[in-house]
PLY file of the C-alpha trace (Angstrom):
ply
format ascii 1.0
element vertex 358
property float x
property float y
property float z
element edge 357
property int vertex1
property int vertex2
end_header
-65.69 55.37 -272.76
-68.15 53.60 -270.47
-66.53 51.40 -267.83
-67.96 48.26 -266.18
-66.79 45.57 -263.82
-68.02 42.75 -266.09
-68.93 42.85 -269.77
-70.64 39.80 -271.27
-70.25 39.44 -275.03
-73.22 37.44 -276.32
-76.80 37.18 -275.04
-77.60 33.60 -276.00
-78.38 30.93 -273.36
-74.82 31.01 -271.95
-74.47 34.76 -271.59
-78.06 35.31 -270.47
-77.88 32.59 -267.83
-74.62 33.99 -266.48
-76.14 37.52 -266.35
-79.30 36.17 -264.70
-77.41 34.41 -261.90
-74.55 36.86 -261.32
-74.73 38.97 -258.16
-75.06 42.35 -259.86
-75.02 44.11 -256.50
-71.31 43.23 -256.42
-70.51 43.82 -260.10
-71.58 46.58 -262.45
-72.48 44.50 -265.48
-73.20 45.01 -269.18
-74.38 42.40 -271.69
-73.87 42.95 -275.43
-76.60 41.37 -277.55
-75.71 40.88 -281.20
-78.58 38.51 -282.00
-80.37 40.97 -284.30
-77.44 40.91 -286.70
-77.79 37.27 -287.77
-79.85 34.10 -287.37
-78.50 31.24 -285.29
-78.36 28.02 -287.29
-79.81 25.73 -284.66
-82.36 22.95 -284.60
-84.05 24.47 -281.59
-84.45 21.06 -279.98
-84.11 20.99 -276.21
-82.23 17.87 -275.12
-83.07 15.94 -271.92
-79.99 17.49 -270.29
-81.25 21.01 -271.08
-84.70 20.06 -269.79
-83.13 18.80 -266.55
-81.36 22.14 -266.04
-84.59 24.07 -266.60
-86.29 21.77 -264.07
-83.60 22.57 -261.48
-84.21 26.28 -262.07
-87.97 25.71 -261.63
-88.50 27.47 -264.98
-91.57 26.88 -267.13
-91.51 27.67 -270.84
-94.47 29.68 -272.14
-96.51 27.94 -274.82
-95.54 30.61 -277.37
-92.01 29.17 -277.39
-93.12 25.62 -278.23
-93.09 24.73 -281.91
-95.28 22.19 -283.67
-94.92 19.24 -283.85
-93.51 17.55 -280.76
-91.69 14.41 -281.91
-90.70 11.26 -280.03
-88.33 9.43 -282.38
-85.50 10.15 -284.78
-85.20 8.56 -288.20
-81.50 7.94 -288.76
-80.57 7.88 -292.45
-77.23 6.46 -293.53
-76.84 7.57 -297.15
-73.42 5.93 -297.48
-74.78 2.45 -296.62
-78.41 3.02 -297.71
-79.75 2.17 -294.24
-82.58 3.61 -292.15
-83.34 3.01 -288.48
-85.65 4.68 -285.97
-84.58 5.46 -282.41
-86.50 6.74 -279.40
-85.59 10.32 -278.47
-87.05 12.91 -276.10
-86.32 16.36 -277.48
-88.62 19.38 -277.12
-89.26 21.30 -280.34
-89.01 25.03 -279.63
-88.65 28.28 -281.51
-84.98 29.17 -281.04
-85.41 32.93 -281.29
-88.28 32.70 -278.83
-86.13 30.64 -276.47
-83.33 33.21 -276.60
-85.84 35.99 -275.94
-87.18 34.05 -272.96
-83.72 33.71 -271.41
-82.99 37.39 -272.05
-86.26 38.34 -270.33
-84.90 36.72 -267.13
-81.88 39.04 -266.98
-82.42 41.43 -264.04
-82.82 45.17 -264.71
-79.60 45.78 -262.77
-77.72 44.53 -265.85
-77.21 47.12 -268.59
-78.07 45.82 -272.06
-77.06 47.10 -275.48
-77.49 45.77 -279.01
-74.21 45.65 -280.84
-71.58 43.45 -282.35
-68.14 42.99 -280.88
-65.35 43.77 -283.36
-62.28 43.46 -281.17
-61.21 42.76 -277.58
-57.83 43.90 -276.27
-56.02 43.57 -272.94
-55.19 46.83 -271.18
-53.34 47.72 -267.97
-56.64 48.00 -266.05
-58.59 45.21 -267.73
-60.05 44.95 -271.22
-61.13 47.26 -274.01
-63.96 46.25 -276.33
-64.57 47.88 -279.70
-68.01 47.47 -281.25
-68.81 47.53 -284.94
-69.50 51.21 -285.53
-66.63 52.39 -283.35
-68.10 52.57 -279.83
-65.55 51.70 -277.14
-66.23 50.01 -273.80
-63.98 49.13 -270.89
-64.16 46.50 -268.14
-62.12 44.69 -265.51
-63.37 41.25 -266.56
-64.75 40.09 -269.91
-66.93 37.01 -270.51
-67.05 35.54 -274.00
-70.40 33.88 -274.70
-70.38 34.60 -278.41
-70.08 31.15 -279.96
-67.55 29.38 -282.16
-66.60 32.46 -284.17
-66.69 34.78 -281.16
-64.26 37.64 -281.03
-63.35 37.22 -277.36
-61.61 33.90 -277.96
-60.32 34.94 -281.39
-58.94 38.28 -280.14
-57.35 37.14 -276.89
-56.47 33.49 -277.47
-55.51 33.11 -281.12
-53.46 30.00 -280.33
-56.58 28.23 -279.02
-58.45 28.01 -282.31
-61.27 25.48 -282.52
-61.93 23.06 -285.36
-64.78 24.67 -287.26
-67.45 23.63 -289.71
-69.99 25.60 -291.69
-73.58 24.94 -290.65
-76.04 25.62 -293.49
-79.79 25.46 -293.09
-82.73 26.07 -295.43
-86.45 26.47 -294.72
-89.14 25.12 -297.07
-92.96 25.05 -296.99
-93.87 21.62 -295.58
-97.15 21.24 -297.44
-98.97 18.05 -296.51
-95.78 16.18 -295.57
-96.17 14.03 -292.47
-93.70 15.59 -289.98
-90.69 13.65 -288.71
-87.20 14.24 -287.36
-84.23 12.79 -289.23
-80.51 12.63 -288.55
-78.48 12.09 -291.74
-74.99 10.71 -292.30
-73.13 10.69 -295.61
-69.35 10.27 -295.64
-69.11 11.33 -299.28
-70.43 14.85 -298.66
-69.77 15.59 -294.99
-67.67 14.54 -292.01
-70.46 15.92 -289.82
-74.16 15.19 -289.61
-77.26 16.74 -291.15
-80.86 17.00 -290.03
-84.44 17.39 -291.18
-87.11 18.62 -288.81
-90.36 20.57 -288.89
-91.47 23.78 -287.21
-94.94 25.25 -287.53
-95.58 24.23 -291.13
-91.98 24.53 -292.34
-89.58 21.75 -293.32
-86.00 22.57 -292.34
-82.96 20.85 -293.79
-79.50 21.66 -292.53
-76.13 20.20 -291.74
-72.54 20.79 -290.68
-70.07 20.66 -293.57
-66.33 21.02 -294.09
-65.57 24.65 -294.85
-64.09 23.97 -298.29
-66.85 23.27 -300.80
-69.57 23.44 -298.12
-72.34 24.79 -300.35
-71.68 22.22 -303.09
-71.74 19.40 -300.51
-74.98 20.79 -299.05
-76.68 20.77 -302.46
-75.34 17.30 -303.27
-76.75 15.89 -300.06
-80.17 17.39 -300.84
-80.05 15.69 -304.25
-79.13 12.34 -302.69
-82.03 12.52 -300.26
-84.51 13.31 -303.05
-83.09 10.79 -305.56
-83.03 8.06 -302.92
-86.68 8.60 -302.04
-85.90 9.64 -298.46
-87.83 12.87 -299.00
-90.51 13.89 -301.47
-89.00 14.84 -304.84
-90.35 18.39 -304.50
-89.50 18.87 -300.81
-86.48 21.09 -301.51
-87.92 23.02 -304.47
-88.65 26.47 -303.04
-86.47 27.56 -300.12
-87.98 30.41 -298.14
-84.68 31.35 -296.53
-81.09 30.18 -296.21
-78.89 30.75 -293.17
-75.33 29.78 -292.28
-72.80 30.16 -289.47
-69.64 28.57 -288.11
-69.94 25.76 -285.56
-67.11 24.16 -283.60
-66.23 20.57 -282.87
-63.94 19.91 -279.91
-61.47 17.06 -280.14
-60.56 14.42 -277.58
-57.01 15.78 -277.47
-58.08 19.38 -276.88
-60.35 22.24 -277.81
-61.80 22.98 -274.37
-60.44 26.30 -273.11
-62.27 28.27 -270.42
-60.19 31.43 -270.41
-57.22 33.01 -268.68
-56.54 36.07 -266.58
-59.58 38.34 -266.50
-61.17 36.73 -269.57
-63.62 33.83 -269.29
-65.31 31.72 -271.96
-68.75 30.09 -271.82
-70.65 27.54 -273.88
-69.47 26.97 -277.42
-66.89 29.75 -277.11
-65.17 27.54 -274.51
-65.53 24.47 -276.74
-68.51 23.11 -274.82
-70.64 21.53 -277.54
-71.41 17.94 -278.45
-68.86 16.75 -281.04
-71.38 14.19 -282.29
-74.75 15.97 -282.46
-73.62 19.63 -282.15
-76.10 20.11 -279.27
-74.98 23.06 -277.19
-77.85 24.57 -275.19
-77.36 22.35 -272.12
-73.60 23.09 -272.11
-74.31 26.81 -272.44
-76.74 26.93 -269.53
-74.55 24.86 -267.21
-71.29 26.73 -267.93
-73.05 30.08 -267.42
-74.38 28.89 -264.07
-71.00 27.63 -262.89
-69.13 30.83 -263.78
-71.76 32.95 -262.03
-71.41 30.72 -258.98
-67.63 31.25 -259.05
-67.96 35.06 -259.22
-70.58 35.08 -256.46
-68.56 32.89 -254.10
-65.22 34.63 -254.38
-63.86 38.12 -254.77
-63.22 38.76 -258.44
-59.88 40.22 -257.45
-58.80 36.62 -256.81
-58.91 35.66 -260.47
-56.93 32.44 -260.08
-59.41 31.20 -257.44
-62.37 31.89 -259.75
-60.67 30.09 -262.62
-59.91 27.06 -260.46
-63.48 26.86 -259.20
-64.98 27.33 -262.68
-62.64 24.75 -264.21
-63.40 22.23 -261.46
-67.15 22.70 -261.67
-67.16 22.27 -265.46
-65.02 19.12 -265.43
-68.20 17.09 -265.92
-68.86 19.01 -269.14
-65.32 18.32 -270.31
-65.75 14.62 -269.49
-69.07 14.60 -271.34
-67.42 16.07 -274.44
-64.65 13.44 -274.17
-67.23 10.64 -274.01
-68.97 12.03 -277.09
-65.60 12.09 -278.87
-65.14 8.40 -278.04
-68.68 7.65 -279.23
-68.31 9.67 -282.42
-66.58 6.98 -284.58
-69.58 4.69 -284.13
-71.72 7.40 -285.71
-69.35 8.81 -288.33
-67.19 5.87 -289.39
-68.94 4.26 -292.35
-68.15 0.64 -291.43
-68.82 0.98 -287.68
-72.08 2.82 -288.32
-73.18 0.08 -290.71
-72.51 -2.61 -288.11
-74.41 -0.72 -285.39
-77.41 0.06 -287.58
-77.63 -3.43 -289.06
-77.61 -4.91 -285.55
-80.74 -2.91 -284.72
-79.33 -2.22 -281.25
-81.64 0.16 -279.30
-83.69 0.87 -282.43
-87.50 0.78 -282.48
-89.89 -0.73 -284.99
-92.30 1.73 -286.57
-95.80 0.30 -286.95
-98.03 1.33 -289.83
-101.78 1.72 -289.30
-102.34 -1.67 -290.99
-99.88 -3.37 -288.60
-101.70 -1.86 -285.61
-104.87 -3.68 -286.60
0 1
1 2
2 3
3 4
4 5
5 6
6 7
7 8
8 9
9 10
10 11
11 12
12 13
13 14
14 15
15 16
16 17
17 18
18 19
19 20
20 21
21 22
22 23
23 24
24 25
25 26
26 27
27 28
28 29
29 30
30 31
31 32
32 33
33 34
34 35
35 36
36 37
37 38
38 39
39 40
40 41
41 42
42 43
43 44
44 45
45 46
46 47
47 48
48 49
49 50
50 51
51 52
52 53
53 54
54 55
55 56
56 57
57 58
58 59
59 60
60 61
61 62
62 63
63 64
64 65
65 66
66 67
67 68
68 69
69 70
70 71
71 72
72 73
73 74
74 75
75 76
76 77
77 78
78 79
79 80
80 81
81 82
82 83
83 84
84 85
85 86
86 87
87 88
88 89
89 90
90 91
91 92
92 93
93 94
94 95
95 96
96 97
97 98
98 99
99 100
100 101
101 102
102 103
103 104
104 105
105 106
106 107
107 108
108 109
109 110
110 111
111 112
112 113
113 114
114 115
115 116
116 117
117 118
118 119
119 120
120 121
121 122
122 123
123 124
124 125
125 126
126 127
127 128
128 129
129 130
130 131
131 132
132 133
133 134
134 135
135 136
136 137
137 138
138 139
139 140
140 141
141 142
142 143
143 144
144 145
145 146
146 147
147 148
148 149
149 150
150 151
151 152
152 153
153 154
154 155
155 156
156 157
157 158
158 159
159 160
160 161
161 162
162 163
163 164
164 165
165 166
166 167
167 168
168 169
169 170
170 171
171 172
172 173
173 174
174 175
175 176
176 177
177 178
178 179
179 180
180 181
181 182
182 183
183 184
184 185
185 186
186 187
187 188
188 189
189 190
190 191
191 192
192 193
193 194
194 195
195 196
196 197
197 198
198 199
199 200
200 201
201 202
202 203
203 204
204 205
205 206
206 207
207 208
208 209
209 210
210 211
211 212
212 213
213 214
214 215
215 216
216 217
217 218
218 219
219 220
220 221
221 222
222 223
223 224
224 225
225 226
226 227
227 228
228 229
229 230
230 231
231 232
232 233
233 234
234 235
235 236
236 237
237 238
238 239
239 240
240 241
241 242
242 243
243 244
244 245
245 246
246 247
247 248
248 249
249 250
250 251
251 252
252 253
253 254
254 255
255 256
256 257
257 258
258 259
259 260
260 261
261 262
262 263
263 264
264 265
265 266
266 267
267 268
268 269
269 270
270 271
271 272
272 273
273 274
274 275
275 276
276 277
277 278
278 279
279 280
280 281
281 282
282 283
283 284
284 285
285 286
286 287
287 288
288 289
289 290
290 291
291 292
292 293
293 294
294 295
295 296
296 297
297 298
298 299
299 300
300 301
301 302
302 303
303 304
304 305
305 306
306 307
307 308
308 309
309 310
310 311
311 312
312 313
313 314
314 315
315 316
316 317
317 318
318 319
319 320
320 321
321 322
322 323
323 324
324 325
325 326
326 327
327 328
328 329
329 330
330 331
331 332
332 333
333 334
334 335
335 336
336 337
337 338
338 339
339 340
340 341
341 342
342 343
343 344
344 345
345 346
346 347
347 348
348 349
349 350
350 351
351 352
352 353
353 354
354 355
355 356
356 357
């Protein structure tokens, strides 16, 4: 069985950023990349917070990662109240797989990398034992879970810290001649989460986060409502090219954030760091990965309690940000409050047609 100081489970933005910034002269490190086993259901929209972090790193994204089109507003559709408003937003449209590959390319060669899927993590006298699908066994002193909402690090070691989970479903369709736009959709009758429509390189993508029971039926019903209500072209959802699904988490104001214990640490969504309103998680992933690497680099890893205290303190701003989103959430998801906000037109923008411009 191969032994390491640190094993990182998950090579998304959180795990890759931690591996990139960790002092691998001090720690013999392995990262397990399971990305080839499934697609990540993600809009691939870089928020201003994520852009700010990339700016601090002085990182430039190659043009191959950018997706067409780049959009500057969001059309918010309230199916429950039959309301539509437009709001100014500044997200970058990127290819998510390309973005993950970019972050992985920044991991130094001093980090060992393997493709595999974690099946089980167990505590041992000397650290942790990791079993991969297929039977391979690995050992380490410290394990870092960066494997998302359904990750096996949190599920294996901290079963009492289960997150509230939803099923994210997403389908891709040929866009045809449809004028591209970005929409955020709310419908209390089919989902307690939100849905989205966006475009990438000639494809129309519709997806959403749904309660686990009856998720596929609710997904199909919402598609029907959008078409019947004239919010999308009647044929927009006719021929899906592919369908993908995964679990996503939603932290609560009363709890859900858990950053690990003992020699086990959690990053990004595995720690509960994800927006409970929009499900944006890339900025949380990058920041938490940076802060844990900083903790390991500053202190001897033998002083586990010191590393935990530093990591917890440095990520308090993320916890506060999640709490603020929890407070904001009722104004987006409560049918009556959302109606009042949208009818007021507060912060919305008026879309001008070509005729109005003249």
